[in-house]
C-alpha positions as CSV (number, residue, x, y, z in Angstrom):
1,M,40.1,176.8,95.4
2,P,43.6,176.3,96.8
3,T,46.3,175.5,94.4
4,F,48.0,172.9,96.6
5,D,45.8,170.0,95.3
6,P,43.2,170.4,92.6
7,S,41.3,167.4,94.1
8,S,40.7,169.1,97.5
9,Q,38.7,172.1,98.6
10,S,40.2,172.1,102.1
11,S,42.4,174.8,103.7
12,Y,45.5,172.6,103.8
13,P,48.3,173.5,104.3
14,A,47.3,176.9,105.8
15,T,45.6,175.0,108.6
16,A,46.8,171.4,108.8
17,V,45.0,168.5,110.6
18,T,47.7,166.5,112.2
19,H,45.7,164.0,114.3
20,V,42.1,162.8,114.5
21,A,40.5,161.1,117.5
22,F,37.3,159.2,116.6
23,D,34.5,158.0,118.8
24,V,31.8,156.5,116.5
25,D,29.0,154.1,116.5
26,V,28.1,151.7,113.6
27,D,24.4,151.4,112.9
28,F,23.6,148.6,110.4
29,D,19.9,149.2,110.5
30,E,20.2,152.9,109.4
31,K,23.4,152.3,107.4
32,I,25.2,155.2,109.1
33,I,28.3,155.8,111.1
34,S,27.9,158.6,113.6
35,G,29.8,160.2,116.5
36,T,32.6,162.6,116.9
37,A,35.9,163.4,115.2
38,T,38.2,165.5,117.2
39,A,40.7,167.2,114.8
40,S,44.0,168.5,116.1
41,V,45.0,171.4,113.9
42,K,48.4,173.1,113.4
43,V,48.3,176.6,112.0
44,Q,50.8,177.1,109.3
45,S,49.8,180.6,108.4
46,Q,47.6,183.1,110.1
47,S,43.9,182.0,109.7
48,S,40.4,182.6,111.0
49,T,38.8,179.6,109.3
50,L,39.3,175.9,109.0
51,V,38.0,174.3,105.8
52,L,37.5,170.5,105.4
53,D,36.4,168.3,102.6
54,T,33.0,166.6,102.9
55,R,30.6,164.6,100.7
56,D,27.1,163.6,101.8
57,L,28.0,164.1,105.5
58,H,25.5,165.6,108.0
59,I,27.4,168.0,110.3
60,E,25.5,168.4,113.6
61,R,27.9,170.5,115.7
62,V,31.4,171.9,115.8
63,Q,33.0,172.9,119.1
64,L,36.3,174.5,120.3
65,D,37.1,174.5,124.0
66,G,33.5,173.4,124.7
67,A,32.0,176.4,122.9
68,D,30.0,176.0,119.7
69,L,31.5,177.4,116.5
70,T,29.7,178.8,113.5
71,F,30.0,176.6,110.4
72,S,28.5,176.4,106.9
73,I,28.5,173.8,104.1
74,G,29.5,175.3,100.8
75,E,28.2,174.6,97.3
76,T,28.4,171.0,96.3
77,H,30.8,170.1,93.5
78,P,29.9,167.0,91.5
79,V,33.4,165.5,92.0
80,M,34.8,167.1,95.2
81,G,31.7,167.3,97.3
82,A,31.0,170.3,99.6
83,P,33.5,172.2,101.7
84,L,32.8,172.5,105.5
85,V,33.8,176.0,106.4
86,I,34.4,176.4,110.2
87,E,34.6,180.0,111.5
88,L,37.1,180.1,114.3
89,D,36.3,182.4,117.3
90,K,39.5,184.3,116.8
91,Q,42.4,184.8,114.4
92,M,44.7,181.9,114.9
93,E,48.4,182.9,114.8
94,K,51.1,181.0,112.8
95,D,52.5,178.0,114.7
96,S,49.6,177.9,117.1
97,S,47.4,174.8,117.5
98,F,43.9,173.9,118.6
99,D,41.4,171.0,118.7
100,V,37.9,171.1,117.2
101,V,35.3,168.5,118.0
102,I,33.0,167.7,115.0
103,T,29.8,165.8,115.7
104,Y,28.6,164.2,112.4
105,R,27.1,161.2,110.7
106,T,27.6,159.6,107.3
107,S,25.0,159.1,104.6
108,P,23.7,155.6,103.7
109,S,24.9,156.4,100.2
110,S,28.5,157.2,101.3
111,S,30.8,156.4,98.4
112,A,33.5,155.2,100.9
113,V,31.3,152.6,102.7
114,Q,29.7,149.4,101.4
115,W,27.1,147.9,103.6
116,L,26.5,144.2,102.9
117,R,23.4,142.2,103.8
118,P,24.0,138.8,105.4
119,E,23.2,137.0,102.2
120,Q,26.1,138.9,100.5
121,T,28.6,137.3,102.9
122,A,30.2,133.9,103.0
123,G,28.4,133.0,106.3
124,G,25.0,134.3,105.3
125,K,24.1,135.2,108.9
126,H,25.5,138.6,109.7
127,P,25.8,141.9,108.0
128,Y,29.2,143.3,107.1
129,L,30.7,146.7,106.2
130,F,34.0,147.8,104.8
131,T,35.4,151.1,103.6
132,Q,37.4,152.1,100.6
133,C,38.7,155.7,100.7
134,Q,41.1,155.9,97.8
135,A,41.3,158.2,96.0
136,I,39.0,161.0,97.3
137,H,36.3,159.1,99.2
138,A,37.5,159.7,102.8
139,R,35.5,162.9,102.7
140,S,32.3,160.8,102.6
141,L,33.5,158.9,105.7
142,F,34.6,161.8,107.9
143,P,35.2,165.5,107.5
144,C,38.9,165.8,106.6
145,Q,41.5,167.4,104.4
146,D,41.2,164.9,101.7
147,T,44.5,165.2,99.9
148,P,47.4,162.8,100.1
149,G,49.6,165.6,101.3
150,A,47.7,166.1,104.6
151,K,49.2,163.2,106.6
152,M,47.9,162.6,110.1
153,T,47.9,160.1,112.9
154,Y,44.7,158.9,114.4
155,S,43.1,157.0,117.3
156,A,39.6,155.5,117.4
157,K,36.9,154.0,119.6
158,V,34.4,152.1,117.4
159,T,31.1,150.7,118.8
160,A,29.5,147.9,116.9
161,P,26.7,145.3,117.5
162,N,27.6,141.8,118.9
163,P,28.9,139.4,117.8
164,L,30.7,141.4,115.1
165,T,34.3,142.5,115.3
166,A,35.7,145.9,114.2
167,L,39.0,146.3,112.5
168,M,40.9,149.4,111.4
169,S,44.1,150.4,109.6
170,A,45.8,150.7,112.9
171,I,47.0,148.7,115.9
172,P,44.2,147.4,118.2
173,I,44.4,148.6,121.8
174,G,43.4,146.1,124.5
175,E,40.4,143.8,124.3
176,P,36.9,144.7,123.1
177,A,34.8,146.2,125.9
178,D,31.1,145.7,126.7
179,A,29.3,148.9,125.5
180,G,25.8,147.8,126.6
181,D,22.7,147.4,124.5
182,G,24.2,144.3,122.8
183,K,27.2,146.2,121.6
184,S,31.0,146.1,122.0
185,S,33.6,148.8,121.6
186,F,37.0,148.5,120.0
187,E,39.9,150.8,120.3
188,F,42.8,151.5,117.9
189,K,45.8,153.7,117.5
190,Q,47.9,154.7,114.4
191,D,51.0,156.6,115.4
192,V,52.5,156.7,111.9
193,P,51.2,159.6,109.9
194,I,49.0,158.5,107.0
195,P,47.0,160.3,104.3
196,P,43.2,160.3,104.8
197,Y,42.7,157.8,102.0
198,L,44.4,155.1,104.1
199,L,42.0,155.3,107.0
200,A,40.0,152.1,106.8
201,L,37.3,150.4,108.9
202,A,35.7,146.9,108.6
203,V,33.0,145.4,110.8
204,G,31.9,141.8,110.4
205,N,31.8,138.3,111.7
206,V,35.5,137.6,111.4
207,E,38.2,135.6,113.1
208,A,41.9,135.4,112.8
209,V,44.6,132.8,112.1
210,E,48.3,133.5,112.8
211,I,50.5,133.2,109.7
212,G,53.7,134.7,111.0
213,P,55.4,136.6,113.9
214,R,53.8,139.9,112.9
215,S,50.9,138.7,110.7
216,K,47.4,137.3,110.9
217,V,44.8,136.6,108.3
218,W,41.3,137.8,109.3
219,S,38.2,136.6,107.5
220,E,34.8,135.1,108.0
221,P,35.1,131.6,109.5
222,E,34.1,130.0,106.2
223,M,37.2,131.5,104.4
224,V,39.9,132.1,107.0
225,Q,41.7,128.8,106.5
226,A,41.8,129.2,102.8
227,G,43.3,132.6,103.3
228,A,45.9,131.3,105.8
229,F,47.0,128.8,103.1
230,E,47.1,131.3,100.3
231,F,49.0,134.0,102.2
232,S,51.3,131.8,104.2
233,E,54.4,133.4,102.5
234,T,53.6,136.8,104.0
235,E,56.6,136.9,106.4
236,D,59.0,135.9,103.6
237,F,57.6,138.7,101.5
238,L,58.1,141.2,104.4
239,K,61.7,140.1,104.9
240,A,62.5,140.4,101.2
241,A,60.8,143.8,101.1
242,E,63.0,145.1,104.0
243,Q,66.1,144.1,102.0
244,V,64.8,146.2,99.1
245,A,63.3,149.2,100.8
246,G,64.5,149.3,104.4
247,P,63.0,148.7,107.9
248,Y,59.2,148.0,108.2
249,V,57.9,150.7,110.6
250,W,54.2,149.7,111.0
251,G,54.5,146.9,113.6
252,R,51.8,144.6,112.4
253,Y,51.1,143.4,108.9
254,D,47.7,141.7,109.0
255,L,45.4,140.9,106.1
256,L,41.6,141.0,105.9
257,L,40.1,138.7,103.3
258,L,36.9,140.5,102.4
259,P,33.6,139.4,100.8
260,P,33.7,139.2,97.0
261,S,32.3,142.7,96.3
262,F,35.6,144.4,97.3
263,P,36.5,146.4,94.2
264,Y,40.3,145.9,94.1
265,G,42.8,143.0,94.3
266,G,44.1,144.6,97.4
267,M,44.2,147.8,99.3
268,E,47.3,148.7,101.3
269,N,45.6,150.0,104.4
270,P,48.4,150.2,107.0
271,C,48.6,147.3,109.5
272,L,45.6,145.7,107.8
273,T,45.8,145.1,104.0
274,F,42.4,144.4,102.5
275,V,42.4,141.6,99.9
276,T,39.8,140.1,97.5
277,P,38.7,136.5,97.6
278,T,39.5,136.3,93.9
279,L,43.1,135.6,95.1
280,L,42.0,132.3,96.5
281,A,43.4,130.3,93.6
282,G,44.4,127.3,95.8
283,D,48.0,127.3,94.5
284,R,49.3,130.7,95.8
285,S,49.6,131.8,92.2
286,Q,48.1,135.2,93.0
287,A,50.4,135.8,96.0
288,H,52.2,138.5,94.1
289,V,49.2,140.8,94.9
290,V,50.3,140.5,98.6
291,A,53.8,141.3,97.6
292,H,52.4,144.4,95.9
293,E,50.5,145.5,99.0
294,I,53.4,144.9,101.2
295,A,55.5,147.1,98.9
296,H,53.0,149.9,99.6
297,S,54.2,149.9,103.2
298,W,57.1,152.0,101.8
299,S,55.8,153.6,98.6
300,G,52.5,155.3,99.2
301,N,52.2,154.7,102.9
302,L,55.5,155.7,104.4
303,V,56.4,158.1,101.5
304,T,53.3,159.5,99.9
305,N,52.6,161.3,96.6
306,K,51.9,164.9,97.5
307,T,48.8,165.0,95.2
308,W,47.1,162.5,92.9
309,E,48.9,164.1,89.9
310,H,52.0,162.3,91.2
311,F,50.3,158.9,91.7
312,W,53.1,157.2,89.6
313,L,55.4,157.8,92.6
314,N,53.1,155.6,94.5
315,E,52.2,152.8,92.2
316,G,55.2,152.8,89.8
317,F,57.5,152.5,92.8
318,T,55.3,149.8,94.3
319,V,55.3,147.6,91.2
320,F,59.1,148.1,91.1
321,I,59.5,146.9,94.7
322,E,56.9,144.1,94.2
323,R,58.9,142.7,91.4
324,K,62.2,143.1,93.2
325,I,60.6,141.1,96.1
326,M,59.5,138.4,93.6
327,N,63.0,138.3,92.2
328,K,64.5,137.7,95.7
329,M,61.8,135.0,96.4
330,Y,61.6,133.2,93.1
331,G,64.5,134.4,90.9
332,K,65.1,136.5,87.8
333,S,62.9,134.6,85.5
334,V,59.8,135.4,87.5
335,F,60.8,139.1,87.6
336,D,61.2,139.2,83.8
337,F,58.0,137.2,83.2
338,N,55.9,139.6,85.3
339,A,57.6,142.6,83.8
340,I,56.9,141.4,80.2
341,G,53.3,140.8,81.2
342,G,53.0,144.2,82.7
343,L,54.4,145.8,79.5
344,M,51.8,143.9,77.5
345,E,49.0,145.2,79.8
346,L,50.4,148.8,79.4
347,K,50.3,148.4,75.6
348,E,46.7,147.2,75.8
349,T,45.7,150.1,78.0
350,V,47.3,152.7,75.7
351,A,45.8,151.1,72.6
352,R,42.3,151.2,74.2
353,L,42.6,154.8,75.5
354,G,44.5,156.1,72.5
355,T,48.1,157.0,72.1
356,N,47.4,160.7,72.6
357,H,44.9,160.4,75.4
358,P,45.8,162.6,78.4
359,H,45.2,159.8,80.8
360,T,48.3,157.9,79.3
361,V,50.5,160.7,80.7
362,L,52.6,159.6,83.6
363,K,52.0,162.9,85.4
364,P,48.4,163.9,84.4
365,E,46.7,167.2,84.9
366,L,43.8,167.0,87.3
367,A,42.8,170.7,87.4
368,G,39.2,171.6,86.5
369,G,37.5,169.1,88.6
370,V,38.9,165.9,87.1
371,D,38.0,162.9,89.3
372,P,41.2,160.9,90.1
373,D,39.2,157.7,89.8
374,D,38.6,158.5,86.1
375,V,42.4,158.6,85.5
376,F,43.0,155.2,87.2
377,S,44.5,152.7,84.8
378,K,47.6,150.6,84.3
379,V,49.6,153.7,83.2
380,P,50.9,154.9,86.7
381,Y,51.6,151.2,87.5
382,E,53.4,150.0,84.4
383,K,54.7,153.2,82.8
384,G,55.9,154.2,86.2
385,F,57.6,150.8,86.7
386,A,59.2,151.1,83.2
387,F,60.5,154.5,84.0
388,L,62.3,153.2,87.2
389,V,63.7,150.2,85.3
390,Y,65.0,152.7,82.7
391,L,66.5,155.0,85.3
392,E,68.2,152.1,87.1
393,H,69.6,150.9,83.7
394,M,71.0,154.4,83.1
395,T,73.0,154.2,86.3
396,R,75.1,151.5,84.7
397,G,76.9,154.1,82.6
398,D,76.0,152.2,79.4
399,G,74.0,155.0,78.0
400,D,70.6,154.6,76.3
401,G,71.7,151.8,74.1
402,P,70.1,148.5,73.1
403,E,72.2,146.4,75.6
404,R,70.1,144.0,77.6
405,A,70.5,144.8,81.3
406,D,69.7,142.6,84.2
407,A,66.7,144.6,85.3
408,A,65.8,142.0,87.9
409,N,69.0,142.5,90.0
410,G,69.7,146.1,88.9
411,T,72.7,148.0,90.3
412,P,73.9,148.3,93.9
413,E,74.0,152.1,93.4
414,F,70.3,152.4,92.5
415,A,69.4,149.9,95.3
416,E,71.1,152.1,97.8
417,F,69.4,155.2,96.3
418,L,66.0,153.5,96.6
419,I,66.5,152.9,100.3
420,E,67.8,156.4,100.8
421,H,64.6,157.7,99.1
422,F,62.4,156.1,101.7
423,Q,64.6,157.1,104.6
424,R,64.9,160.7,103.4
425,H,61.2,161.2,102.9
426,Q,59.7,158.8,105.5
427,Y,56.5,160.1,107.1
428,A,56.3,162.9,104.5
429,T,55.2,163.5,100.9
430,V,57.0,163.9,97.5
431,E,56.3,165.1,94.0
432,S,57.9,164.3,90.7
433,D,60.3,167.3,90.8
434,D,61.6,166.1,94.3
435,F,62.4,162.7,92.8
436,K,64.0,164.2,89.7
437,A,66.2,166.5,91.9
438,A,67.4,163.6,94.1
439,Y,68.2,161.3,91.1
440,T,70.0,164.1,89.4
441,A,72.1,164.9,92.5
442,R,73.0,161.2,92.9
443,F,73.5,160.3,89.2
444,P,74.2,163.6,87.3
445,E,75.6,162.0,84.2
446,A,72.8,159.5,83.9
447,S,70.1,162.2,84.5
448,A,71.6,164.4,81.8
449,Q,70.7,161.7,79.3
450,V,67.2,161.2,80.5
451,D,64.4,163.0,78.6
452,W,62.4,163.7,81.8
453,D,59.7,165.7,79.9
454,A,59.0,162.9,77.5
455,W,58.6,160.4,80.3
456,L,56.5,162.5,82.6
457,T,54.4,164.7,80.4
458,K,54.0,163.0,77.0
459,P,51.1,160.7,76.3
460,G,51.4,157.1,75.0
461,M,54.0,154.4,75.5
462,P,57.3,155.1,77.1
463,P,59.8,157.0,74.8
464,V,62.2,154.0,75.2
465,D,61.7,150.4,74.2
466,I,61.8,149.1,77.8
467,G,61.3,145.5,76.8
468,Q,64.9,145.3,75.7
469,Y,65.9,145.2,79.3
470,Y,64.0,141.9,80.1
471,D,65.0,138.4,79.3
472,G,62.1,136.8,77.5
473,G,63.2,133.2,78.0
474,S,60.7,132.6,80.7
475,S,57.8,133.6,78.5
476,E,59.0,132.2,75.2
477,A,57.0,128.9,75.4
478,S,53.6,130.6,76.1
479,A,54.3,133.5,73.7
480,E,55.3,131.0,70.9
481,L,52.2,129.0,71.5
482,A,50.0,132.1,71.2
483,R,51.8,133.1,68.0
484,K,51.1,129.7,66.5
485,W,47.4,130.0,67.3
486,H,47.3,133.5,66.0
487,L,48.9,132.5,62.6
488,C,46.6,129.5,62.4
489,D,43.6,131.8,62.6
490,V,44.9,134.7,60.5
491,L,46.8,132.8,57.8
492,G,44.9,129.5,57.8
493,M,48.0,127.6,58.8
494,G,46.1,125.1,60.8
495,G,46.9,121.4,60.7
496,E,43.3,120.4,61.3
497,G,41.6,123.5,60.1
498,T,41.2,125.3,63.4
499,R,44.3,124.4,65.2
500,P,48.1,124.7,64.6
501,E,50.0,121.7,63.1
502,G,50.8,119.3,65.8
503,A,48.8,121.0,68.5
504,S,47.8,118.8,71.5
505,A,46.6,118.9,75.0
506,G,50.2,118.4,76.1
507,D,51.1,122.0,74.9
508,I,50.1,123.5,78.2
509,K,50.5,120.3,80.4
510,D,53.6,121.7,82.1
511,F,52.5,125.4,82.1
512,S,52.2,127.2,85.4
513,S,49.1,129.3,86.0
514,M,51.2,132.3,85.1
515,Q,52.2,130.8,81.8
516,V,48.6,129.9,80.9
517,D,47.7,133.5,81.8
518,H,50.5,134.9,79.7
519,F,49.4,132.6,76.8
520,L,45.9,134.2,76.9
521,L,47.3,137.7,77.4
522,S,49.4,137.2,74.3
523,L,46.4,136.2,72.3
524,I,44.6,139.3,73.6
525,E,47.5,141.4,72.4
526,Y,47.3,139.9,68.9
527,R,43.6,140.6,69.0
528,G,44.3,144.2,70.0
529,G,44.3,145.4,66.4
530,S,41.4,144.7,64.0
531,H,41.7,141.0,64.5
532,A,39.7,138.8,66.8
533,L,40.0,135.1,67.0
534,S,37.3,133.2,65.1
535,V,34.7,131.3,66.9
536,N,35.9,128.0,65.5
537,V,39.4,128.6,66.7
538,V,38.1,129.6,70.2
539,K,36.1,126.4,70.4
540,S,39.1,124.4,69.3
541,L,41.2,126.0,72.0
542,D,38.7,125.0,74.6
543,E,38.4,121.4,73.3
544,L,42.2,121.0,73.4
545,Y,43.2,122.9,76.6
546,K,39.9,122.8,78.6
547,L,40.3,126.5,79.3
548,S,36.8,126.9,80.5
549,E,37.5,124.6,83.4
550,F,40.2,126.8,85.0
551,K,39.2,128.4,88.3
552,N,42.0,131.0,88.5
553,S,40.2,134.4,88.2
554,E,42.9,135.9,86.0
555,I,42.6,133.1,83.5
556,R,38.8,133.0,83.6
557,C,38.6,136.7,82.8
558,K,41.0,136.7,79.9
559,W,39.5,133.5,78.4
560,L,36.0,135.1,78.6
561,Q,37.3,138.2,76.9
562,L,38.7,136.2,74.0
563,R,35.5,134.3,73.6
564,L,33.3,137.4,73.7
565,A,35.5,139.2,71.2
566,A,35.2,136.2,68.9
567,G,31.4,136.4,69.0
568,D,30.9,133.2,71.1
569,A,27.4,133.7,72.5
570,G,28.0,130.7,74.7
571,A,30.3,133.0,76.8
572,F,27.4,135.2,77.8
573,E,26.2,133.2,80.7
574,P,29.7,132.3,82.1
575,A,30.5,136.0,81.9
576,R,27.4,136.9,83.8
577,D,28.2,134.3,86.5
578,M,31.6,135.9,87.0
579,L,30.2,139.4,87.0
580,R,27.6,138.4,89.6
581,S,30.0,136.5,91.9
582,Q,32.7,139.2,92.5
583,G,33.1,143.0,92.3
584,R,36.8,143.4,91.5
585,M,37.1,146.1,88.9
586,K,40.1,144.4,87.3
587,F,37.6,141.8,86.1
588,L,34.4,143.8,86.0
589,R,35.5,146.5,83.6
590,P,37.1,144.4,80.8
591,L,34.3,141.8,81.0
592,Y,31.5,144.4,80.7
593,R,33.4,146.2,77.9
594,S,33.9,142.9,76.1
595,L,30.3,141.9,76.5
596,S,29.0,145.3,75.2
597,K,31.3,145.1,72.1
598,S,30.9,141.4,71.4
599,K,30.4,140.3,67.8
600,A,27.6,138.0,69.1
601,E,24.2,139.5,68.7
602,G,22.7,141.2,71.8
603,G,26.0,141.7,73.7
604,K,25.4,145.3,74.7
605,K,21.9,144.7,75.8
606,F,23.0,141.6,77.8
607,A,25.8,143.7,79.4
608,E,23.3,146.4,80.5
609,E,20.8,143.9,81.8
610,T,23.5,142.1,83.8
611,F,24.7,145.4,85.2
612,A,21.2,146.4,86.2
613,G,20.8,143.2,88.1
614,A,24.2,143.1,89.8
615,R,25.1,146.7,90.4
616,N,23.7,146.7,94.0
617,M,26.3,144.2,95.0
618,Y,29.2,146.3,93.7
619,H,31.1,148.9,95.7
620,P,30.0,152.5,94.8
621,I,33.4,153.1,93.1
622,A,33.0,150.1,90.9
623,E,29.4,150.8,90.1
624,K,30.3,154.3,89.0
625,M,33.2,153.2,86.8
626,V,31.3,150.3,85.1
627,A,28.3,152.7,84.4
628,A,30.7,155.1,82.7
629,D,32.2,152.2,80.6
630,L,28.7,151.2,79.5
631,G,27.7,154.8,78.8
632,M,24.9,154.7,81.4
């Protein structure tokens, strides 16, 4: 196996695919995508073979200059699939190039593709498909060098049945053309190099609403107006992001509001961000997810982590830019509020995994066939963000002291360094040592005081109390209310037995959705030790604050977690309703874990039965991760 990327069996970089031209047909009856992928290959070192990653693909033919080439499918690895080994008809010299045409089709069980029946969509009349290739699922969509380092451009012609519309992570070219037999063809072009995991396709009964000079929201007709309202600030986010990270190079920034089985909050597919309908809160309170996906236009998409071991350079930077965008849009208090909440989520993750767990390392080891999906957690996001906050703080020259810095506004020197980072590495890839070298060159005195090894390779929480750099004023009211309820439960300090002295419905009357969410998150953090709220206190909370009536998905999920941990059997059915109505892993995984560990009798059996009935609606990635959580 090549040492470049432990998650790929391809021959990159010896032979590097630089462009792929697709001509494919979408067959909803057979649940396959079939056609040709023409790979343009640059030879980096003398070679007589081209090796590509595949998983569950049927390769029918490989041609070079019109002549058939010999090929073979290697042994199947349980995580990485099977290598496609193509024997070239001659020794290819360094710096030469060639094109191979691969005729292939996907499997109905492709882990990158979810096929939805009409009844699984909002309209209920037409089928739908969407792809999700991160981290290493592109190999089940097309033969490729499935490593983030192998960036490529692409073009595509996609044929799909009428009246459906095809969309891709690229710029549409012209209008759809009649392809005969009740089908239309759609053409696309992506001229900015992307890693294979950012290739995306969706086909469904969708329409678009303009929400800005370079943005549309696409969705089924039944949801498109709600999406246009929820994401109306997109252009403002884009402008703020350009101030933080530099020019936006992708042309379009459209959004596709998907059916509810989409496994993530958002996916940063270039030119066409995929988003979940769980963001439709009706008050734009979940719009920060769009800010996060916009930030990926620079971190991850423009500048890409070389391998999945350096994923923090993708997500940590993205959270950093996201919160800088929110600061520019809404002010320092929102930055600090979100940063404090993120730190709490990181603490919960580390406590759940264990302080010495290898998956709490910022730069994990993936050798030996570790699936990058299994390492996915809040760690690269929030520990990576914390590291950047710390590094920016160190550029102040204050040393590693307890002084509270203005993390929201940072320093002009680090702001310039961030833009330079994206300009220096645009269209390319980076790893942790590249970033360390650049930071050290720009800030030698600061870098000398940073324990890089502790941050990057030691498990557990960050080696520095990063919370000291945030102003907790914006979260004081919600945190203090949670503390009162916690003490009421633990110490029996209740004014009416199961509620704090003086508690009333007015406590949260003026809370924003974010503050209610933080209140519940704070209660979950208190519950993170051996303590869970008592059933009586949970019922009192609901009687007073009507928490079960909130429609915001973040609030619903956290409230159900608290109820289940308390042993409230009345939460079983509402939890099942939420688990059956959407497939976002951020909600699926904690709810299934909470159900299976609930103090209420029969929680584990109920979780397993719910999963058995709902798993077919989940994306294959989500299905696999939940099954692992439940030990199935």
